[in-house]
C-alpha positions as CSV (number, residue, x, y, z in Angstrom):
1,M,51.3,51.3,-57.8
2,T,47.6,51.8,-57.0
3,K,46.9,53.8,-53.9
4,S,44.6,51.9,-51.5
5,T,41.6,53.6,-50.2
6,T,39.4,53.0,-47.2
7,M,35.7,53.0,-47.7
8,P,34.0,55.3,-45.3
9,V,31.4,53.6,-43.1
10,S,28.2,55.5,-43.3
11,G,26.0,56.0,-40.3
12,N,23.3,53.7,-41.8
13,T,25.7,50.8,-42.3
14,R,26.9,51.1,-38.7
15,I,23.3,51.0,-37.4
16,V,22.6,47.9,-39.5
17,A,25.7,46.2,-38.2
18,L,24.8,46.9,-34.6
19,A,21.2,45.7,-35.2
20,L,22.5,42.5,-36.7
21,S,24.8,41.9,-33.8
22,A,22.0,42.5,-31.3
23,L,19.7,40.1,-33.2
24,L,22.3,37.3,-33.2
25,A,22.9,37.8,-29.5
26,G,19.2,37.8,-28.8
27,G,18.8,34.6,-30.8
28,L,21.5,32.9,-28.8
29,A,19.8,33.9,-25.5
30,V,16.4,32.7,-26.8
31,S,18.0,29.3,-27.8
32,Q,19.5,29.0,-24.3
33,A,16.2,29.9,-22.7
34,Q,14.3,27.4,-24.8
35,A,16.8,24.7,-23.9
36,A,16.4,25.3,-20.2
37,P,12.8,24.2,-19.8
38,A,13.7,20.8,-21.5
39,S,16.3,20.3,-18.8
40,A,14.0,21.5,-16.1
41,T,11.3,19.1,-17.3
42,A,13.6,16.2,-17.2
43,V,14.6,17.0,-13.6
44,T,11.0,17.5,-12.6
45,T,9.9,14.2,-14.3
46,G,12.8,12.4,-12.5
47,E,11.7,13.9,-9.2
48,K,8.1,12.8,-9.8
49,S,9.2,9.3,-10.7
50,A,11.3,9.1,-7.5
51,A,8.3,10.3,-5.5
52,S,6.1,7.8,-7.1
53,A,8.4,5.0,-6.4
54,S,8.8,6.2,-2.8
55,S,5.0,6.3,-2.4
56,L,4.7,2.7,-3.6
57,A,7.4,1.7,-1.1
58,L,5.6,3.5,1.7
59,T,2.3,1.8,1.0
60,R,3.2,-1.4,2.8
61,Q,4.5,0.7,5.7
62,Q,1.2,2.5,5.9
63,I,-0.7,-0.7,5.9
64,V,1.4,-2.0,8.8
65,A,1.1,1.3,10.6
66,R,-2.7,1.1,10.3
67,A,-2.7,-2.4,11.7
68,E,-0.5,-1.5,14.6
69,H,-2.7,1.5,15.3
70,A,-5.9,-0.7,15.2
71,L,-4.3,-3.1,17.8
72,K,-3.5,-0.3,20.2
73,T,-6.3,2.1,19.8
74,P,-9.7,2.1,21.7
75,T,-12.3,1.0,19.2
76,K,-16.1,1.4,19.0
77,Y,-18.2,-1.7,19.5
78,R,-21.6,-2.9,20.8
79,T,-22.6,-5.9,22.9
80,A,-26.2,-5.8,21.5
81,K,-27.5,-4.9,18.1
82,N,-29.1,-1.6,19.2
83,G,-27.1,-1.3,22.4
84,P,-24.9,1.7,23.3
85,I,-21.6,2.1,21.7
86,K,-18.6,1.3,23.9
87,L,-14.9,1.8,23.6
88,S,-12.5,-1.1,23.9
89,T,-9.5,-1.3,26.2
90,P,-6.5,-2.6,24.3
91,K,-4.2,-4.8,26.3
92,G,-0.8,-5.9,24.9
93,N,-1.4,-7.9,21.7
94,N,-5.1,-8.0,21.9
95,N,-7.9,-5.4,21.4
96,Y,-11.2,-7.1,22.5
97,L,-14.3,-5.8,20.8
98,G,-17.1,-7.2,22.9
99,G,-17.7,-10.8,21.7
100,H,-20.7,-10.2,19.4
101,N,-19.2,-9.2,16.0
102,L,-20.7,-5.7,16.4
103,N,-18.0,-3.1,15.8
104,V,-17.0,-0.2,13.6
105,Y,-15.2,-2.4,11.1
106,N,-18.3,-4.2,10.0
107,D,-20.6,-1.3,10.7
108,F,-22.1,-3.2,13.7
109,N,-23.8,-5.8,11.5
110,G,-23.1,-8.9,13.6
111,Q,-21.3,-10.7,10.8
112,S,-17.8,-12.1,10.6
113,W,-15.3,-9.2,10.0
114,C,-11.8,-10.5,9.3
115,G,-12.3,-9.4,5.7
116,H,-13.6,-6.0,6.7
117,F,-10.6,-5.5,8.9
118,A,-8.1,-6.5,6.2
119,A,-9.8,-4.1,3.7
120,A,-9.7,-1.3,6.2
121,M,-6.0,-1.8,6.7
122,W,-5.6,-1.5,2.9
123,G,-7.6,1.7,2.9
124,K,-10.0,-0.4,0.8
125,Q,-7.7,0.2,-2.2
126,G,-6.9,-2.9,-4.2
127,A,-9.1,-5.1,-2.0
128,P,-11.4,-7.5,-3.8
129,A,-15.1,-6.7,-4.4
130,K,-17.2,-8.1,-1.5
131,Y,-14.0,-8.2,0.6
132,E,-16.0,-9.1,3.7
133,A,-16.1,-12.7,2.4
134,S,-12.6,-14.1,3.4
135,Q,-12.3,-16.3,0.3
136,R,-12.7,-13.4,-2.1
137,W,-9.1,-12.6,-1.1
138,R,-8.2,-15.9,-2.6
139,T,-10.5,-16.2,-5.6
140,H,-10.9,-12.6,-6.8
141,M,-7.4,-11.2,-6.6
142,G,-6.2,-12.5,-10.0
143,N,-2.4,-12.9,-10.2
144,R,-2.0,-11.0,-6.9
145,F,-3.0,-14.2,-5.0
146,H,-0.1,-16.6,-4.5
147,P,-0.8,-20.1,-3.4
148,Y,1.4,-21.4,-0.6
149,R,4.9,-22.4,-1.5
150,V,7.6,-23.1,1.0
151,N,10.1,-20.9,-0.8
152,R,7.8,-17.9,-1.4
153,L,7.1,-15.8,1.6
154,P,4.8,-12.8,1.9
155,Q,5.8,-9.2,2.6
156,P,4.5,-6.8,5.2
157,G,1.1,-5.5,4.1
158,D,0.1,-8.7,2.4
159,V,-3.0,-10.7,3.5
160,L,-2.7,-14.3,4.5
161,V,-5.7,-16.5,3.6
162,W,-6.9,-19.7,5.2
163,T,-9.9,-21.9,4.2
164,N,-12.0,-23.9,6.7
165,T,-11.3,-27.7,6.4
166,S,-15.0,-28.4,6.7
167,N,-16.1,-25.9,4.0
168,S,-13.6,-24.1,1.7
169,A,-16.1,-21.4,0.9
170,F,-15.3,-19.9,4.4
171,G,-12.1,-19.2,6.2
172,H,-10.1,-16.4,7.7
173,V,-7.6,-13.7,6.7
174,G,-4.9,-11.7,8.5
175,V,-2.6,-8.8,7.6
176,V,1.1,-9.4,7.6
177,V,3.0,-6.8,9.7
178,S,6.5,-8.4,9.7
179,V,8.5,-11.2,8.3
180,K,11.7,-12.4,10.1
181,G,13.5,-15.3,8.7
182,R,10.8,-18.0,8.4
183,S,8.4,-16.4,10.9
184,V,5.5,-14.3,9.8
185,T,3.7,-12.0,12.2
186,T,0.1,-10.8,11.5
187,I,-2.4,-8.5,13.0
188,E,-5.9,-9.9,12.4
189,G,-9.5,-8.9,13.0
190,N,-12.2,-11.3,14.2
191,A,-9.6,-13.4,16.1
192,G,-7.9,-13.7,19.5
193,A,-9.9,-13.3,22.7
194,G,-13.6,-14.3,22.1
195,T,-12.7,-14.6,18.4
196,D,-13.8,-11.0,18.4
197,S,-10.6,-9.1,18.8
198,V,-7.9,-7.3,16.8
199,T,-4.9,-9.5,17.8
200,R,-1.3,-10.2,17.0
201,R,-0.1,-13.7,16.0
202,T,3.2,-15.2,14.8
203,Y,3.4,-18.2,12.6
204,S,6.1,-20.5,11.3
205,W,6.1,-20.5,7.5
206,D,7.4,-24.1,7.7
207,D,4.7,-25.5,9.9
208,K,4.0,-29.1,8.8
209,R,0.6,-29.4,10.4
210,A,-2.5,-29.5,8.1
211,T,-1.1,-29.1,4.6
212,G,1.8,-26.8,5.6
213,G,2.3,-23.1,6.2
214,P,0.9,-20.9,8.9
215,Y,-1.3,-23.1,11.1
216,L,-4.7,-22.4,12.6
217,P,-6.9,-25.2,14.0
218,S,-9.6,-26.5,11.6
219,K,-8.1,-24.5,8.8
220,K,-5.9,-25.1,5.7
221,F,-3.5,-22.4,4.8
222,A,-4.1,-21.3,1.1
223,G,-1.6,-18.6,0.5
224,F,-1.5,-14.8,0.4
225,A,-2.9,-11.8,-1.4
226,S,-0.2,-9.3,-2.4
227,A,-0.7,-5.6,-1.5
228,R,1.2,-4.7,-4.7
């Protein structure tokens, strides 16, 4: 019978074993630490995506808020080209700006300004080039312009577009602020009292006068430009 013997563990062997154990533990910690940023990045990206989506959803609300503010806020205008600047006195659903197309929206240039107003409500982001011409909202919006259809309604923030029946190169635009059932409410510039006001109007989407859709005298409803 052979007598078993136990090999003595030298000091150097013990040190090596301890070092190896520490190295393995450290490697595990590093692996966990390296994995953490990937998870954190995923969370951060998710939060950014949600914030981005939220921002897009709020954009229409911001357009509506701007329009409501424009209706209710004293606004600069003139009654003569080089006359003194005055402040309007908003009343109910009308904010009259003097009757001469001389106001802050069109830089007091005396020209029609419904397109200027719509672009200002959009913060001039996504508006067509030369937005002051109302028909550019119809002809220069690409697939964001939607011709009138009975079963396709706009959303708040969109811009309604009409053409003049006498000359389709001209017309009018207004900013949608609410849609309730088949009724569409706008706030428009260059409209209302003296045709030189910021004013609120409500239309029936099913109006059968002219060629159908929101009705204005001497105008044909064309459709709407989408804010998004």
